[in-house]
C-alpha positions in Angstrom: 106.1 151.1 112.9 108.3 154.2 112.2 111.5 154.4 113.4 112.7 157.6 115.3 116.1 158.3 116.1 117.9 161.4 117.5 120.4 163.5 115.4 123.2 162.0 117.3 122.8 158.6 116.3 123.7 160.0 112.6 127.2 159.5 113.3 127.1 155.7 112.6 126.7 156.1 108.7 126.9 152.5 108.1 124.3 151.7 110.5 121.7 154.5 109.5 122.4 153.2 105.9 121.7 149.5 107.0 118.6 150.9 108.7 117.2 152.5 105.8 117.6 149.6 103.4 116.1 147.1 105.8 112.9 149.6 106.0 110.2 150.1 103.8 109.3 153.4 105.3 111.5 156.5 105.9 113.5 156.9 109.3 112.7 160.2 110.9 115.4 162.2 112.8 114.8 164.3 115.9 117.0 167.4 117.2 116.3 168.5 120.7 113.1 166.0 120.8 111.5 167.8 117.9 111.0 166.6 114.3 114.1 167.7 111.9 114.6 165.6 108.9 113.6 162.4 107.2 116.0 159.9 105.4 115.2 156.8 103.3 116.7 154.5 101.0 117.1 155.2 97.4 114.5 152.3 96.8 111.9 154.0 98.9 112.4 157.3 97.8 112.0 156.1 94.0 108.7 154.1 94.9 107.3 157.2 96.6 107.9 159.4 93.6 106.6 157.0 91.1 103.5 156.8 93.0 103.3 160.6 93.9 103.4 160.6 89.6 100.8 158.1 89.2 98.3 160.0 91.7 99.3 163.3 89.7 98.3 161.9 86.5 95.2 160.2 87.7 94.1 163.8 89.3 94.5 165.3 86.0 92.5 162.6 84.3 89.9 163.0 86.8 89.7 166.6 86.2 89.4 166.0 82.5 86.5 163.7 83.1 84.8 166.4 85.4 85.4 169.1 82.8 84.0 167.1 79.8 87.1 166.9 78.0 86.7 163.2 77.4 83.2 161.5 77.0 83.7 159.0 79.9 86.3 157.1 82.4 87.2 154.7 79.9 88.1 157.6 77.1 89.9 159.4 79.8 92.1 156.5 80.9 92.8 155.5 77.2 94.1 159.4 76.7 95.8 159.3 80.0 97.7 156.1 79.1 98.5 157.4 75.4 99.8 160.9 76.8 102.1 159.6 79.4 103.0 155.8 78.0 101.0 153.9 80.7 
């Protein structure tokens, strides 16, 4: 379940840091009742960036297969692994 806190709670930086460290999800910050910011631990951020990179590479490989640049999905994955060191 997402954690949602008002912006005024950001004054307690130690509590916010602990909240982010304990959560596998981002913490949503509201201002005047509206979405304003999202904060997360470095671990969660790095995991999300890694997964975004994986999805981008998979999309690129799928596009290459659709365009006939590789003979089949197996060859496409071999090419992708070689190209990106996976």
